[in-house]
N, CA, C and O atoms as CSV, one atom per row, in Angstrom:
chain,resi,resn,atom,element,x,y,z
A,1,MET,N,N,5.499,5.894,19.576
A,1,MET,CA,C,5.075,5.254,18.276
A,1,MET,C,C,6.263,4.157,18.067
A,1,MET,O,O,5.707,3.404,17.267
A,2,ASN,N,N,7.489,3.630,18.281
A,2,ASN,CA,C,8.332,3.353,18.059
A,2,ASN,C,C,8.141,1.968,18.520
A,2,ASN,O,O,8.476,0.944,17.925
A,3,LYS,N,N,7.519,2.082,19.734
A,3,LYS,CA,C,7.393,0.450,20.707
A,3,LYS,C,C,6.129,0.036,20.215
A,3,LYS,O,O,5.861,-1.073,20.676
A,4,ILE,N,N,5.196,0.498,19.429
A,4,ILE,CA,C,3.809,0.045,18.553
A,4,ILE,C,C,4.380,-0.793,17.430
A,4,ILE,O,O,3.952,-1.903,17.114
A,5,SER,N,N,5.414,-0.137,16.842
A,5,SER,CA,C,5.589,-0.575,15.516
A,5,SER,C,C,6.817,-1.979,15.897
A,5,SER,O,O,7.089,-2.987,15.245
A,6,ALA,N,N,7.166,-1.639,16.786
A,6,ALA,CA,C,8.313,-2.935,17.284
A,6,ALA,C,C,7.259,-4.001,17.916
A,6,ALA,O,O,7.558,-5.161,17.631
A,7,MET,N,N,6.320,-3.888,18.556
A,7,MET,CA,C,4.923,-4.950,18.839
A,7,MET,C,C,4.693,-5.659,17.438
A,7,MET,O,O,4.667,-6.863,17.183
A,8,ARG,N,N,4.544,-4.623,16.651
A,8,ARG,CA,C,3.607,-5.110,15.608
A,8,ARG,C,C,4.854,-6.120,14.610
A,8,ARG,O,O,4.596,-7.191,14.061
A,9,GLU,N,N,5.890,-5.565,14.603
A,9,GLU,CA,C,6.901,-6.546,13.971
A,9,GLU,C,C,7.105,-7.766,14.972
A,9,GLU,O,O,7.169,-8.880,14.451
A,10,LYS,N,N,7.187,-7.697,15.998
A,10,LYS,CA,C,7.204,-9.128,16.420
A,10,LYS,C,C,6.000,-10.196,16.368
A,10,LYS,O,O,6.203,-11.403,16.231
A,11,ARG,N,N,4.839,-9.670,16.482
A,11,ARG,CA,C,3.756,-10.099,16.321
A,11,ARG,C,C,3.228,-10.717,15.082
A,11,ARG,O,O,2.259,-11.476,15.086
A,12,ALA,N,N,4.020,-10.304,13.807
A,12,ALA,CA,C,3.732,-10.674,12.529
A,12,ALA,C,C,5.194,-11.853,12.702
A,12,ALA,O,O,5.113,-12.966,12.183
A,13,GLY,N,N,6.336,-11.468,13.402
A,13,GLY,CA,C,7.210,-12.487,13.389
A,13,GLY,C,C,6.528,-13.822,13.817
A,13,GLY,O,O,6.521,-14.879,13.185
A,14,LEU,N,N,5.908,-13.528,15.128
A,14,LEU,CA,C,5.325,-14.851,15.754
A,14,LEU,C,C,3.946,-15.359,14.653
A,14,LEU,O,O,3.898,-16.471,14.128
A,15,TRP,N,N,3.300,-14.692,14.541
A,15,TRP,CA,C,2.250,-15.151,13.304
A,15,TRP,C,C,3.066,-16.334,12.144
A,15,TRP,O,O,2.547,-17.422,11.893
A,16,GLU,N,N,4.349,-15.903,11.553
A,16,GLU,CA,C,4.866,-16.561,10.458
A,16,GLU,C,C,5.086,-17.809,11.416
A,16,GLU,O,O,4.550,-18.878,11.123
A,17,GLN,N,N,5.812,-17.696,12.475
A,17,GLN,CA,C,5.921,-19.019,13.265
A,17,GLN,C,C,5.447,-20.032,13.281
A,17,GLN,O,O,5.863,-21.181,13.130
A,18,THR,N,N,4.060,-19.367,13.570
A,18,THR,CA,C,2.681,-20.174,13.881
A,18,THR,C,C,2.508,-20.948,12.630
A,18,THR,O,O,2.411,-22.167,12.492
A,19,LYS,N,N,2.483,-19.686,11.446
A,19,LYS,CA,C,2.149,-20.496,10.387
A,19,LYS,C,C,2.943,-22.109,9.800
A,19,LYS,O,O,2.551,-23.211,9.414
A,20,SER,N,N,3.958,-21.566,9.976
A,20,SER,CA,C,5.144,-22.795,9.410
A,20,SER,C,C,4.909,-23.842,10.566
A,20,SER,O,O,4.992,-24.982,10.109
A,21,PHE,N,N,4.645,-23.819,11.906
A,21,PHE,CA,C,4.751,-25.006,12.276
A,21,PHE,C,C,2.970,-25.789,11.785
A,21,PHE,O,O,2.727,-26.956,11.480
A,22,LEU,N,N,2.154,-24.771,11.868
A,22,LEU,CA,C,1.256,-25.691,11.259
A,22,LEU,C,C,1.258,-26.606,10.111
A,22,LEU,O,O,0.897,-27.764,9.900
A,23,ASP,N,N,1.972,-25.346,9.241
A,23,ASP,CA,C,2.379,-26.084,8.012
A,23,ASP,C,C,2.547,-26.980,7.841
A,23,ASP,O,O,1.847,-27.618,7.055
A,24,THR,N,N,3.889,-27.669,8.695
A,24,THR,CA,C,4.525,-28.988,8.567
A,24,THR,C,C,4.282,-29.658,9.898
A,24,THR,O,O,5.356,-29.959,10.418
A,25,HIS,N,N,3.299,-29.972,10.579
A,25,HIS,CA,C,2.413,-30.609,11.782
A,25,HIS,C,C,1.296,-30.681,11.112
A,25,HIS,O,O,0.766,-31.547,11.808
A,26,THR,N,N,0.459,-30.431,10.240
A,26,THR,CA,C,-1.063,-30.952,10.224
A,26,THR,C,C,-1.343,-31.612,9.122
A,26,THR,O,O,-0.724,-31.266,8.116
A,27,ASP,N,N,-2.128,-32.493,9.031
A,27,ASP,CA,C,-2.407,-33.799,8.231
A,27,ASP,C,C,-2.995,-32.608,7.145
A,27,ASP,O,O,-2.934,-31.382,7.240
A,28,LYS,N,N,-3.588,-33.470,6.076
A,28,LYS,CA,C,-4.228,-33.018,5.098
A,28,LYS,C,C,-5.539,-32.841,5.098
A,28,LYS,O,O,-6.035,-32.621,3.994
A,29,ASP,N,N,-6.339,-32.877,6.136
A,29,ASP,CA,C,-7.553,-32.240,6.913
A,29,ASP,C,C,-7.208,-31.019,7.755
A,29,ASP,O,O,-8.070,-30.356,8.332
A,30,GLY,N,N,-5.530,-30.679,7.808
A,30,GLY,CA,C,-5.981,-29.316,8.789
A,30,GLY,C,C,-5.938,-29.875,10.306
A,30,GLY,O,O,-6.020,-29.144,11.293
A,31,LYS,N,N,-5.811,-31.134,10.340
A,31,LYS,CA,C,-5.820,-31.866,12.143
A,31,LYS,C,C,-4.300,-31.947,12.646
A,31,LYS,O,O,-3.349,-32.532,12.128
A,32,LEU,N,N,-4.359,-31.243,13.718
A,32,LEU,CA,C,-2.628,-31.495,14.053
A,32,LEU,C,C,-2.890,-33.267,14.409
A,32,LEU,O,O,-3.903,-33.960,14.312
A,33,SER,N,N,-1.705,-33.538,14.782
A,33,SER,CA,C,-1.393,-35.067,15.399
A,33,SER,C,C,-1.599,-35.184,16.769
A,33,SER,O,O,-1.750,-34.157,17.431
A,34,ALA,N,N,-1.629,-36.277,17.293
A,34,ALA,CA,C,-2.163,-36.236,18.397
A,34,ALA,C,C,-0.713,-35.727,19.499
A,34,ALA,O,O,-0.960,-35.196,20.582
A,35,GLU,N,N,0.254,-35.889,19.200
A,35,GLU,CA,C,1.131,-35.857,19.647
A,35,GLU,C,C,0.973,-34.324,19.828
A,35,GLU,O,O,0.759,-33.881,20.956
A,36,ASP,N,N,1.055,-33.624,18.918
A,36,ASP,CA,C,0.997,-32.192,18.880
A,36,ASP,C,C,0.049,-31.542,19.393
A,36,ASP,O,O,0.178,-30.504,20.041
A,37,ALA,N,N,-1.107,-32.183,19.105
A,37,ALA,CA,C,-1.910,-31.297,20.156
A,37,ALA,C,C,-2.066,-31.768,21.528
A,37,ALA,O,O,-2.862,-31.212,22.284
A,38,ALA,N,N,-1.343,-32.775,21.900
A,38,ALA,CA,C,-0.959,-33.410,23.307
A,38,ALA,C,C,0.082,-31.677,24.319
A,38,ALA,O,O,-0.017,-31.233,25.463
A,39,ALA,N,N,0.884,-31.281,23.183
A,39,ALA,CA,C,1.838,-30.651,23.723
A,39,ALA,C,C,1.366,-29.173,23.888
A,39,ALA,O,O,2.055,-28.304,24.422
A,40,LEU,N,N,-0.144,-28.940,23.266
A,40,LEU,CA,C,-0.419,-27.509,23.075
A,40,LEU,C,C,-0.886,-27.780,24.730
A,40,LEU,O,O,-1.322,-26.850,25.409
């Protein structure tokens, strides 16, 4: 059960990092810049 909790915490942290990245790298229409899109 401890492993499941650790995985959930890790997922939550990754989700927060993703949201932060998108908040700082998207324009007002919610689109990534061409440079950021190419990096994916």
